[in-house]
C-alpha positions as CSV (number, residue, x, y, z in Angstrom):
1,M,-4.2,25.6,6.2
2,S,-1.5,28.4,6.3
3,K,0.6,29.3,3.2
4,V,3.8,28.1,4.3
5,P,2.4,24.4,4.4
6,D,0.1,24.9,1.4
7,L,3.4,26.3,-0.6
8,A,6.0,23.8,0.6
9,K,3.0,21.0,-0.6
10,R,2.3,22.6,-4.2
11,L,6.4,22.7,-4.6
12,L,6.7,18.6,-3.3
13,L,3.6,17.2,-5.3
14,G,2.6,20.2,-7.9
15,R,-0.4,22.1,-8.6
16,A,-3.9,20.5,-7.3
17,L,-5.5,18.3,-10.5
18,S,-9.3,17.9,-10.8
19,S,-11.5,14.9,-10.7
20,A,-12.1,15.7,-14.6
21,Q,-8.4,15.8,-15.4
22,Q,-8.1,12.3,-14.4
23,H,-7.9,10.8,-18.6
24,E,-4.5,12.8,-18.7
25,Q,-3.1,10.2,-16.0
26,L,-3.7,7.2,-18.3
27,L,-0.4,5.9,-20.1
28,K,0.7,4.9,-23.5
29,K,2.2,1.6,-23.8
30,R,5.9,2.7,-24.0
31,I,5.4,4.5,-20.8
32,A,3.2,1.8,-18.9
33,L,6.3,-0.7,-19.4
34,P,8.4,1.2,-17.3
35,V,6.0,2.2,-14.5
36,F,4.9,-1.9,-14.3
37,A,7.4,-3.8,-15.5
38,S,10.1,-2.5,-13.5
39,D,10.1,-5.0,-10.8
40,A,10.3,-7.9,-13.1
41,L,13.1,-6.3,-15.0
42,S,15.3,-5.3,-11.7
43,S,14.9,-9.0,-10.1
44,V,18.0,-10.0,-12.9
45,A,19.9,-8.1,-10.0
46,Y,19.3,-10.2,-7.3
47,A,17.5,-13.4,-8.8
48,P,20.7,-14.9,-10.2
49,Q,22.5,-13.8,-6.9
50,E,19.9,-15.4,-4.9
51,I,20.2,-18.9,-7.1
52,L,24.1,-19.1,-6.3
53,L,23.5,-18.4,-2.7
54,A,21.3,-21.2,-2.1
55,L,23.6,-23.7,-4.7
56,G,26.6,-22.5,-2.8
57,A,25.5,-24.0,0.8
58,G,26.8,-27.4,-1.5
59,G,29.8,-25.9,-2.3
60,L,31.2,-24.9,-5.8
61,V,30.4,-28.6,-6.9
62,M,26.5,-27.7,-6.9
63,Y,27.1,-24.2,-9.0
64,H,26.6,-26.8,-12.4
65,Y,23.4,-26.5,-11.6
66,T,22.8,-23.0,-12.1
67,P,21.9,-23.2,-16.0
68,W,19.5,-26.1,-15.0
69,I,17.9,-24.0,-12.4
70,A,17.5,-20.5,-14.6
71,A,15.7,-22.7,-17.1
72,A,13.2,-23.5,-14.9
73,V,12.7,-20.3,-13.9
74,V,12.3,-19.3,-17.4
75,I,9.9,-21.5,-18.0
76,I,7.6,-20.7,-15.2
77,L,8.2,-17.0,-16.1
78,L,6.5,-17.4,-19.7
79,T,3.8,-19.4,-18.2
80,V,2.7,-16.7,-15.9
81,V,3.2,-14.4,-18.1
82,A,0.6,-16.1,-20.8
83,S,-1.8,-16.8,-18.2
84,Y,-1.8,-13.1,-17.0
85,R,-2.3,-12.0,-20.3
86,Q,-5.9,-13.5,-20.3
87,N,-6.3,-12.3,-17.1
88,V,-5.8,-8.3,-18.1
89,R,-8.4,-9.3,-21.0
90,A,-10.8,-10.4,-19.3
91,Y,-10.8,-8.1,-16.1
92,Q,-9.7,-4.8,-16.2
93,S,-11.6,-3.0,-13.2
94,G,-8.1,-3.5,-11.6
95,G,-9.0,-5.7,-9.3
96,G,-6.4,-8.2,-10.8
97,D,-6.0,-11.2,-8.5
98,F,-8.4,-10.1,-6.1
99,E,-11.4,-9.6,-8.6
100,V,-10.5,-12.8,-10.3
101,A,-10.6,-15.0,-7.2
102,T,-13.8,-13.2,-5.5
103,T,-15.7,-13.4,-9.1
104,N,-14.9,-17.2,-9.4
105,L,-14.0,-18.8,-5.8
106,G,-15.6,-17.1,-3.6
107,G,-15.1,-13.4,-1.6
108,N,-13.0,-15.4,1.5
109,W,-10.4,-16.6,-1.8
110,G,-10.8,-12.8,-2.7
111,V,-9.3,-11.8,0.7
112,V,-6.9,-14.7,0.7
113,V,-5.3,-13.0,-2.6
114,A,-5.6,-9.8,-1.6
115,S,-3.7,-10.6,1.9
116,A,-0.5,-12.2,0.1
117,L,-0.5,-9.3,-2.2
118,L,-0.3,-6.8,0.0
119,V,2.3,-8.4,2.2
120,D,4.2,-9.0,-1.3
121,Y,4.0,-5.2,-2.3
122,V,5.7,-4.5,0.9
123,L,8.2,-7.0,0.2
124,T,9.0,-5.8,-3.0
125,V,9.8,-2.2,-1.9
126,A,12.2,-3.7,1.0
127,V,13.8,-5.8,-1.0
128,S,14.1,-4.1,-4.1
129,V,15.3,-0.6,-2.5
130,S,17.8,-2.9,-0.3
131,S,19.5,-4.2,-3.2
132,G,19.7,-1.2,-4.8
133,V,21.6,0.1,-2.0
134,E,23.6,-3.0,-2.4
135,N,24.7,-2.6,-5.7
136,L,25.1,1.0,-5.3
137,G,27.7,0.3,-2.6
138,A,29.8,-1.4,-5.3
139,L,30.3,1.7,-7.2
140,L,30.3,4.0,-4.5
141,K,32.1,2.1,-1.4
142,F,31.7,4.9,1.1
143,M,27.9,4.1,1.4
144,Q,28.1,0.5,2.5
145,P,28.1,1.6,6.3
146,H,25.1,3.5,5.6
147,E,23.1,1.3,3.9
148,V,19.7,1.5,6.0
149,A,20.1,5.3,5.8
150,V,20.2,5.5,2.5
151,A,17.6,2.8,2.0
152,I,15.5,4.8,3.8
153,V,16.0,7.8,1.8
154,I,15.3,6.2,-1.3
155,V,12.3,4.9,-0.3
156,V,11.0,8.8,0.8
157,L,11.9,10.7,-2.3
158,L,9.8,7.1,-4.4
159,T,6.7,8.3,-2.4
160,L,6.9,12.0,-3.0
161,G,7.5,11.1,-6.6
162,N,4.5,9.1,-6.6
163,L,2.5,11.3,-4.6
164,R,2.7,13.6,-7.6
165,G,0.7,11.8,-9.6
166,L,1.0,8.3,-11.7
167,K,1.8,9.8,-15.3
168,E,4.5,12.2,-13.9
169,A,5.9,9.4,-12.0
170,G,6.0,7.2,-15.5
171,V,8.0,9.8,-17.4
172,A,10.5,10.4,-14.4
173,F,10.8,6.8,-14.6
174,A,10.8,5.2,-18.0
175,I,14.4,7.2,-18.8
176,P,16.4,5.4,-16.1
177,T,14.3,1.8,-17.1
178,Y,15.3,2.4,-20.8
179,L,18.8,3.2,-19.6
180,F,19.0,-0.2,-17.6
181,M,17.9,-2.1,-20.6
182,F,20.5,-0.5,-23.2
183,A,23.2,-0.9,-20.2
184,V,22.4,-4.5,-19.6
185,F,21.6,-5.4,-23.0
186,G,24.8,-3.8,-24.1
187,M,26.8,-5.6,-21.5
188,L,25.5,-9.3,-22.6
189,A,26.2,-7.9,-26.4
190,W,29.4,-6.8,-25.5
191,G,30.8,-10.1,-23.7
192,L,29.3,-12.1,-26.6
193,V,31.3,-10.5,-28.9
194,R,34.6,-10.8,-26.4
195,L,33.7,-14.5,-26.0
196,V,33.4,-14.6,-30.1
197,S,36.4,-13.0,-30.1
198,G,38.5,-15.9,-27.9
199,A,38.5,-13.4,-24.6
200,Q,39.2,-15.1,-21.5
201,L,36.4,-13.9,-19.4
202,Q,37.2,-14.5,-15.7
203,A,35.3,-12.5,-12.7
204,E,37.1,-11.3,-9.7
205,T,35.9,-14.2,-7.6
206,A,36.5,-16.8,-9.9
207,H,39.4,-18.1,-8.0
208,Y,37.7,-18.5,-5.1
209,E,36.4,-21.2,-3.1
210,V,33.2,-21.8,-1.8
211,R,32.2,-23.5,1.2
212,G,29.2,-24.6,2.4
213,D,27.4,-26.1,5.5
214,E,26.2,-28.9,3.5
215,M,29.1,-30.0,1.1
216,G,29.0,-33.4,-0.5
217,I,25.3,-34.1,-0.1
218,A,23.5,-36.7,-2.0
219,G,19.7,-38.1,-2.1
220,F,17.1,-36.1,-0.4
221,A,19.3,-33.5,1.0
222,L,20.8,-33.0,-2.9
223,V,16.8,-32.4,-4.3
224,F,16.1,-30.0,-1.6
225,L,19.1,-27.9,-2.0
226,L,18.1,-28.1,-5.9
227,L,14.5,-27.0,-5.1
228,R,15.5,-24.3,-2.4
229,A,17.9,-22.7,-5.2
230,F,15.0,-23.0,-7.6
231,S,12.5,-21.3,-5.0
232,S,15.3,-18.7,-4.7
233,G,15.6,-17.8,-8.2
234,C,11.4,-17.4,-8.7
235,A,12.3,-14.2,-6.9
236,A,12.1,-13.3,-10.8
237,L,8.8,-13.5,-11.0
238,T,7.8,-10.8,-8.8
239,G,6.3,-8.2,-10.1
240,V,4.6,-9.9,-13.1
241,E,0.9,-9.4,-11.3
242,A,1.3,-5.5,-11.1
243,I,0.2,-5.0,-14.7
244,S,-3.1,-7.2,-13.8
245,N,-4.1,-4.3,-10.8
246,G,-3.0,-1.6,-13.3
247,V,-4.9,-2.1,-16.2
248,P,-7.2,1.4,-15.5
249,A,-3.8,3.7,-15.8
250,F,-3.6,2.0,-19.3
251,K,-5.2,4.1,-22.4
252,K,-8.0,2.4,-24.5
253,P,-8.2,-0.6,-25.5
254,K,-7.2,-1.0,-21.6
255,G,-7.3,-5.0,-22.1
256,E,-4.8,-4.9,-25.3
257,N,-2.6,-2.9,-24.2
258,A,-2.1,-4.5,-20.9
259,A,-1.6,-8.0,-22.4
260,T,1.3,-6.1,-24.9
261,T,3.1,-4.7,-22.2
262,L,2.9,-7.6,-20.3
263,L,4.0,-9.9,-23.1
264,A,7.3,-7.4,-23.9
265,L,7.4,-7.6,-19.9
266,G,7.9,-11.2,-20.4
267,L,10.5,-11.4,-23.2
268,V,12.8,-8.8,-22.2
269,A,12.9,-10.0,-18.4
270,M,13.5,-13.6,-19.5
271,T,16.4,-12.5,-21.8
272,L,18.1,-10.3,-19.0
273,F,17.8,-13.0,-16.4
274,G,18.6,-15.4,-18.6
275,G,21.8,-13.5,-19.9
276,V,23.2,-12.6,-16.4
277,T,22.9,-16.0,-15.2
278,A,24.9,-17.2,-18.0
279,F,27.1,-14.9,-17.9
280,A,27.5,-15.4,-14.1
281,Y,28.2,-19.4,-14.9
282,I,30.6,-18.8,-17.8
283,T,32.8,-16.2,-16.0
284,D,33.0,-18.6,-12.7
285,A,31.4,-15.6,-10.9
286,K,30.6,-16.6,-6.9
287,F,28.2,-15.1,-4.5
288,A,28.1,-16.3,-0.6
289,E,27.1,-15.3,3.3
290,P,27.3,-17.1,6.0
291,D,24.4,-16.0,7.7
292,Q,22.8,-18.6,4.5
293,G,25.0,-21.1,4.8
294,S,27.9,-20.4,2.5
295,Q,31.4,-18.4,2.4
296,L,34.0,-17.5,0.1
297,I,37.2,-18.3,0.8
298,D,40.6,-16.9,-0.9
299,P,42.5,-19.9,-1.0
300,S,45.9,-17.9,-0.8
301,T,45.4,-16.9,2.6
302,G,42.7,-19.0,3.6
303,K,40.6,-16.1,4.9
304,P,37.0,-15.5,4.3
305,V,36.0,-13.0,2.0
306,T,33.4,-11.0,2.7
307,D,32.9,-8.0,0.2
308,A,32.3,-9.3,-2.6
309,D,30.4,-7.4,-4.9
310,P,26.8,-8.6,-6.2
311,V,26.7,-10.6,-8.9
312,I,25.4,-8.4,-11.3
313,A,28.2,-6.4,-10.8
314,Q,30.8,-8.9,-10.8
315,V,30.0,-9.9,-14.4
316,A,30.0,-6.2,-15.8
317,H,33.4,-5.9,-14.5
318,T,34.3,-8.8,-16.2
319,V,32.9,-7.9,-19.5
320,F,34.1,-4.2,-19.6
321,S,37.2,-5.0,-17.7
322,N,38.6,-3.0,-21.0
323,F,35.9,0.0,-20.7
324,T,35.7,1.3,-16.9
325,P,32.7,3.5,-18.5
326,G,30.7,0.4,-19.1
327,F,30.8,-0.7,-16.0
328,A,29.9,2.2,-13.7
329,L,26.9,2.7,-16.0
330,V,25.7,-0.8,-15.8
331,T,26.4,-0.7,-12.0
332,A,24.5,2.5,-11.5
333,M,21.6,1.7,-13.9
334,T,20.8,-1.6,-11.9
335,A,21.1,0.8,-8.5
336,L,18.7,3.2,-10.3
337,I,16.3,0.3,-11.5
338,L,16.0,-1.5,-8.5
339,F,15.1,1.7,-6.6
340,L,12.6,2.2,-9.3
341,A,11.3,-1.4,-9.6
342,A,9.3,-0.1,-6.0
343,N,7.4,1.6,-8.0
344,T,5.7,-1.3,-9.6
345,A,4.2,-2.0,-6.0
346,F,3.7,1.4,-5.3
347,N,1.2,1.7,-8.3
348,G,0.0,-1.8,-7.6
349,F,-0.9,-1.4,-3.8
350,P,-2.7,2.0,-3.6
351,V,-4.6,0.5,-6.7
352,L,-5.5,-2.7,-5.0
353,G,-6.1,-1.1,-1.1
354,S,-8.7,1.0,-3.0
355,V,-10.5,-1.8,-4.8
356,L,-10.4,-3.1,-1.4
357,A,-11.5,-0.3,0.9
358,Q,-14.4,-0.3,-2.0
359,N,-15.7,-3.3,-0.9
360,R,-15.6,-2.7,2.5
361,Y,-12.1,-4.8,3.5
362,L,-10.2,-2.1,4.0
363,P,-11.1,1.4,5.9
364,R,-12.7,3.9,3.2
365,Q,-9.9,6.4,3.2
366,L,-7.6,4.2,0.8
367,H,-10.4,5.0,-1.5
368,T,-9.7,8.6,-1.8
369,R,-7.5,10.0,-4.0
370,G,-5.8,13.2,-3.0
371,D,-4.2,16.3,-4.4
372,R,-2.9,14.8,-7.7
373,L,-5.5,12.0,-7.9
374,A,-3.0,9.4,-6.8
375,Y,-4.4,7.4,-3.9
376,S,-2.1,9.0,-1.5
377,N,-3.3,7.0,2.0
378,G,-2.3,3.6,0.0
379,I,1.1,5.2,-1.1
380,I,2.1,6.6,2.7
381,I,1.2,3.7,4.2
382,L,3.2,1.1,1.8
383,A,6.3,3.4,2.4
384,T,5.6,3.6,6.0
385,M,5.9,-0.7,6.4
386,A,8.5,-1.0,3.7
387,G,10.5,1.7,5.5
388,L,9.6,-0.2,9.1
389,L,11.1,-3.7,7.1
390,I,14.1,-2.0,6.0
391,Y,15.0,-0.8,9.4
392,A,14.2,-4.4,11.0
393,Y,16.2,-6.6,8.5
394,D,19.3,-3.5,8.2
395,A,18.1,-3.4,4.5
396,S,19.7,-7.1,4.1
397,V,18.4,-8.5,0.7
398,S,19.8,-12.3,1.7
399,R,17.7,-12.2,4.7
400,L,14.4,-10.0,3.5
401,I,14.7,-13.0,-0.1
402,P,13.3,-15.8,2.6
403,L,10.1,-13.4,3.3
404,Y,10.0,-13.0,-0.5
405,T,7.7,-15.0,-3.5
406,V,5.2,-16.8,-0.8
407,G,2.5,-13.9,-1.3
408,V,3.1,-13.7,-5.0
409,F,3.0,-17.1,-6.0
410,V,0.0,-17.5,-3.1
411,S,-1.9,-15.2,-5.9
412,F,-0.6,-16.5,-8.8
413,T,-2.1,-20.2,-8.1
414,V,-5.4,-18.6,-6.7
415,S,-5.5,-16.4,-9.7
416,Q,-5.3,-19.0,-12.1
417,V,-7.1,-21.5,-10.8
418,G,-10.4,-18.6,-10.6
419,M,-9.6,-18.2,-14.6
420,V,-10.4,-21.6,-15.2
421,R,-13.6,-21.6,-13.3
422,H,-14.0,-18.2,-15.9
423,W,-13.6,-20.0,-18.5
424,N,-15.7,-22.8,-17.7
425,R,-18.5,-20.3,-17.0
426,L,-18.6,-19.0,-20.2
427,L,-18.2,-22.4,-22.4
428,A,-21.4,-23.3,-20.8
429,T,-23.5,-20.0,-22.2
430,E,-21.0,-19.7,-25.3
431,P,-22.8,-21.0,-28.7
432,D,-20.4,-19.7,-31.3
433,A,-17.4,-22.6,-32.3
434,A,-14.8,-19.6,-32.7
435,Q,-15.2,-18.2,-29.4
436,R,-15.6,-21.6,-27.7
437,R,-12.1,-22.4,-29.3
438,R,-10.9,-19.5,-28.1
439,M,-11.8,-20.2,-24.6
440,R,-10.8,-23.5,-24.4
441,T,-6.9,-22.2,-25.6
442,S,-7.3,-19.8,-23.0
443,R,-8.5,-22.2,-20.3
444,G,-5.7,-24.6,-21.2
445,I,-3.1,-21.8,-20.6
446,N,-4.7,-21.2,-17.1
447,A,-4.7,-24.7,-16.1
448,F,-1.0,-25.4,-16.9
449,G,-0.1,-22.2,-15.2
450,A,-2.3,-23.1,-12.2
451,T,-0.6,-26.4,-12.0
452,L,3.2,-25.1,-12.4
453,T,2.2,-22.4,-10.0
454,G,0.8,-24.6,-7.7
455,I,3.9,-26.8,-7.4
456,V,6.0,-23.9,-7.4
457,L,4.2,-22.2,-3.9
458,V,4.9,-26.0,-2.0
459,V,8.3,-26.2,-2.9
460,V,8.6,-22.1,-1.9
461,L,7.0,-23.0,1.3
462,I,9.0,-26.3,2.5
463,T,12.5,-24.9,1.3
464,K,12.2,-21.4,2.8
465,F,9.4,-21.9,5.8
466,A,12.5,-22.3,8.3
467,L,14.7,-19.5,6.9
468,G,12.0,-16.9,7.1
469,A,8.7,-17.4,5.3
470,Y,6.8,-18.6,8.5
471,I,6.3,-14.9,8.9
472,V,4.9,-14.5,6.1
473,C,2.5,-17.5,6.8
474,I,1.7,-15.7,10.1
475,A,1.3,-11.9,8.3
476,M,-1.4,-13.4,5.9
477,P,-3.9,-15.0,8.0
478,L,-3.6,-12.1,10.7
479,L,-4.2,-9.5,7.6
480,F,-7.0,-12.0,6.3
481,L,-8.7,-11.7,9.7
482,L,-8.2,-8.0,9.9
483,M,-10.0,-7.6,6.8
484,K,-12.7,-10.0,7.4
485,A,-13.3,-8.1,10.7
486,I,-13.5,-4.8,8.8
487,R,-15.9,-6.3,6.6
488,R,-18.4,-7.7,9.6
489,H,-18.0,-4.2,10.9
490,Y,-19.0,-2.2,7.8
491,D,-21.7,-4.3,6.9
492,R,-23.1,-4.4,10.5
493,V,-23.3,-0.5,10.2
494,A,-24.9,-0.8,6.8
495,A,-27.7,-3.3,7.9
496,E,-28.3,-1.1,10.8
497,L,-29.0,2.1,8.7
498,V,-31.2,0.9,6.7
499,P,-34.4,2.8,7.1
500,S,-37.0,0.5,8.7
501,G,-40.1,2.9,8.4
502,E,-40.4,3.7,12.3
503,D,-37.2,5.8,11.9
504,V,-39.1,8.9,9.6
505,A,-42.0,9.0,12.2
506,L,-41.9,12.5,13.9
507,P,-41.6,12.2,18.1
508,A,-44.2,12.8,19.9
509,R,-42.7,15.8,21.7
510,N,-39.2,17.5,22.1
511,H,-37.7,18.3,25.9
512,G,-35.4,20.9,25.4
513,I,-32.2,21.0,28.2
514,V,-29.9,24.3,28.4
515,L,-26.9,23.6,30.1
516,V,-26.0,26.7,32.7
517,S,-22.8,27.0,34.6
518,K,-23.4,31.1,35.1
519,I,-25.1,33.7,33.6
520,H,-23.3,35.5,30.8
521,K,-23.5,36.1,27.1
522,P,-23.0,32.3,25.6
523,T,-25.4,31.1,28.1
524,L,-28.4,33.8,27.5
525,R,-27.3,33.3,23.5
526,A,-28.1,29.5,24.0
527,L,-31.4,30.1,26.0
528,A,-32.6,32.0,22.9
529,Y,-31.3,29.8,20.3
530,A,-33.5,27.0,22.0
531,R,-36.3,29.3,22.7
532,A,-36.6,30.1,18.7
533,T,-36.3,25.9,18.1
534,R,-39.6,25.8,19.7
535,P,-39.6,22.4,21.7
536,S,-42.5,21.2,23.8
537,T,-40.4,22.0,27.0
538,L,-37.9,24.1,27.6
539,E,-35.5,24.2,30.9
540,A,-32.1,25.4,32.4
541,V,-30.6,23.0,34.2
542,T,-27.6,23.8,36.5
543,V,-25.5,21.5,38.7
544,A,-24.8,22.4,42.3
545,V,-21.4,22.2,42.7
546,D,-21.1,24.6,45.4
547,H,-24.4,25.7,47.5
548,E,-23.7,29.3,47.7
549,E,-22.7,30.3,43.8
550,S,-26.2,28.0,43.3
551,Q,-28.3,30.6,45.2
552,R,-26.5,33.3,43.7
553,L,-27.3,31.9,40.6
554,Q,-30.7,31.4,41.1
555,Q,-31.4,34.7,42.3
556,E,-29.8,36.5,39.2
557,W,-32.0,34.2,37.3
558,D,-35.2,35.6,39.0
559,A,-33.6,39.1,39.0
560,L,-33.5,39.0,35.5
561,D,-37.2,37.5,34.7
562,I,-35.8,35.0,32.1
563,P,-38.8,33.0,30.8
564,V,-37.3,29.7,30.8
565,P,-37.3,27.8,34.2
566,L,-33.6,26.7,36.4
567,K,-33.7,23.5,37.9
568,I,-30.8,23.1,39.9
569,L,-29.3,19.3,40.4
570,D,-27.7,18.6,43.7
571,S,-24.5,16.9,43.3
572,P,-23.1,16.4,46.9
573,Y,-19.6,15.0,45.6
574,R,-19.2,17.9,43.3
575,E,-19.6,15.7,39.8
576,I,-21.2,17.6,37.0
577,T,-21.5,15.0,34.1
578,R,-23.3,11.8,36.2
579,P,-26.1,14.4,37.6
580,V,-27.1,15.5,33.7
581,L,-26.6,12.0,32.7
582,S,-29.2,11.3,35.4
583,Y,-31.7,13.6,34.6
584,V,-31.7,13.3,31.1
585,K,-32.1,9.2,31.3
586,G,-34.8,10.3,33.9
587,V,-37.0,12.5,30.9
588,R,-36.7,9.8,28.7
589,R,-37.7,7.0,31.0
590,K,-40.8,8.8,31.7
591,S,-41.4,9.5,27.7
592,P,-39.7,7.0,25.6
593,R,-41.7,8.3,22.4
594,D,-40.1,11.7,23.0
595,V,-36.4,12.6,22.4
596,V,-34.7,15.4,24.6
597,T,-32.7,18.4,23.1
598,V,-29.6,19.5,25.2
599,F,-28.1,22.7,24.4
600,I,-24.3,22.8,25.2
601,P,-23.1,26.9,24.9
602,E,-19.2,26.6,23.4
603,Y,-16.6,29.1,23.2
604,V,-15.0,29.6,20.0
605,V,-11.1,30.1,20.5
606,G,-8.4,31.2,17.9
607,H,-5.2,29.9,20.1
608,W,-4.6,26.0,20.9
609,W,-3.8,26.4,24.4
610,E,-6.9,27.8,24.8
611,H,-9.1,24.8,24.4
612,L,-7.2,23.4,27.1
613,L,-8.6,26.3,29.1
614,H,-12.0,26.0,27.9
615,N,-14.8,23.8,27.3
616,Q,-13.8,20.7,29.2
617,S,-16.8,20.3,30.9
618,A,-18.8,20.8,27.7
619,L,-16.7,18.1,25.8
620,R,-17.2,15.7,28.8
621,L,-20.9,16.3,29.0
622,K,-21.0,15.5,25.0
623,G,-19.1,12.3,24.6
624,R,-21.2,10.6,27.4
625,L,-24.4,12.3,25.8
626,L,-24.1,11.4,22.2
627,F,-24.5,7.5,23.5
628,Q,-27.6,8.3,25.5
629,P,-30.1,6.8,22.9
630,G,-33.2,9.7,21.9
631,V,-31.0,12.5,23.2
632,M,-29.5,15.0,20.5
633,V,-26.8,17.2,21.4
634,T,-26.7,20.7,20.2
635,S,-23.4,23.2,20.5
636,V,-24.2,26.9,20.4
637,A,-21.0,28.5,19.6
638,W,-19.9,31.7,21.3
639,Q,-16.8,33.4,19.4
640,L,-14.4,35.1,21.8
641,Q,-12.2,38.1,20.5
642,S,-9.5,35.5,19.8
643,S,-10.7,33.3,17.1
644,D,-11.2,36.8,15.1
645,R,-7.8,35.8,13.6
646,L,-9.1,33.3,11.6
647,K,-12.1,34.5,10.2
648,G,-10.4,35.5,6.8
649,R,-8.8,31.8,7.1
650,K,-9.1,30.2,3.4
651,E,-10.3,26.5,4.8
652,P,-8.5,23.5,2.8
653,P,-10.8,21.8,0.3
654,G,-11.2,18.2,1.6
655,P,-9.2,15.2,-0.7
656,G,-10.6,14.9,-4.6
657,S,-12.2,17.8,-4.2
658,S,-11.1,20.8,-6.9
659,R,-8.4,23.3,-5.4
660,R,-8.9,26.3,-8.0
661,P,-12.0,28.5,-7.9
662,P,-13.9,28.7,-11.7
663,R,-12.6,30.8,-14.1
664,A,-14.5,33.5,-15.4
665,G,-16.9,32.3,-17.9
666,T,-17.0,28.8,-17.0
667,R,-20.4,27.2,-16.2
668,P,-22.0,27.3,-12.7
669,G,-20.8,24.9,-10.7
670,A,-17.5,24.6,-12.9
671,G,-14.4,23.3,-10.5
672,S,-16.5,21.7,-7.4
673,V,-16.6,18.2,-8.9
674,S,-15.6,15.9,-6.1
675,D,-14.7,11.9,-6.0
676,R,-15.5,11.2,-2.8
677,D,-18.2,8.4,-2.9
């Protein structure tokens, strides 16, 4: 690797870390909370808005159901938090829902959960970043025409931050997350003070009318609309499961620290979501989008309103109507926390990808740590997929949200059913009465969680299917089939590579063949090397593409008295590869128990363009010969002068290897730790 790219890499990602420094990357609870909980905390920016958006399809009168919908979402949120506190104590490897489902329900259910989580992590990044850009546009109006470009830039910045390593990303993200919590809690507190003091708080959209496509509905249609609003509000639960995938990143005791962080997440998220929804209801904030079946109408002009700010921005503007810096702080911190909320997925997706790769459901490259001890390949794949989604959906939160929550509730439900099986298995062998009581309590919590999340999953599928959830319902089975195919491939390869006894038996004989095009230094070196290996038989083989050249080659060969017989293969159609393959196969057919070693002289060049001018025949032959059983291919290198420029080049180490030489006085072998499996 040249110095310039390496310097750029070090500037962007920081100095490389050895595997021995991995313990330094573990997180304390106060850092783990913003790292893993920012997704769930940031949902207050769009979950209340999605409830109003769904209810708006039925007209303004449907807004009266907002408190009931929000209360139902809070109940589900607290249930899921209580359930996952049992998960993180019982399973601490980082496999999360995948490990729970695989261990207790079988491999297929584990892959179902994994496919759901992988899809949901990608959507988390796309939705969070898109919503952040939307909120930032409420403060910086000039950004609104460029939302897609801004969103993609934010994804790139998040990728670089995470490639630098978990601890540095956590410290960088902790301050904005806590500032967001301070800003929203401050907004809620100041709003309460103003309400108690008798102030009349009305949002800027309070005097607008809401017209929906389903106004005046009743009966089943009304129930369906309420369920759709409830399923939209359940976006507030996304991100809760990320802590179960990030348990290995906590300091010891990992399980207890993760459970404590999860409880803090639940309480804070419940308060923020409930508070923002309550103030949106109290201030008569409204939000609508024509694509989702509703629109705002200004009664004074009778014209539609298309530039309404996000709901949380409306609430902040109303509460801080007498203090503009407060509005700016809430809006800026909301946008920032939404950008950082994607970090939850950037921490969960690579760890889950590593666990899946270790279990042979994904390529092994996802199990390898990069320079900064982060799972770099998983981070880059997540960023790429999220960027494509943002581009395809024009960074529109309302278009992305229907794809959301399906995957997360699949994993919620399957995981909690798996935990019930987990406790049943332990109860069958646990003699201690006190432990059995605790296990029964945990089982009851998980059973209640499985029931509720299962109901929500059905509601989400029914109400969101036609709005875009069908895409996720297609993507998840495809991902499931892909992972099963990868596992079958790895299993098949492993079965083929198991020693069977005859594999270690020596071949009866070794036939050496040196390929010759002309007599020059590379050919003579290949002949000398082949003779040094002492094969049972050795011969040189050339292909007679041109009869006169072949005759001259034979004459030169005889004149030099080379102690290796030269065999000339006839090629009436001027082919090189096919005659050599036919000859090698003929040797193998005569002696199936023998091996054939083909020695190929090759040039070593120093410029990329020289590869286009040399070694093409050798590459074609090598590619075909490698597929022949019982045939070994040996390249005999001859370095041309142009390769001298690369002799002193410092070779880059592989991923996970130490990038620094051992210091003076260190023990032999220090600095050569490798993370590869």
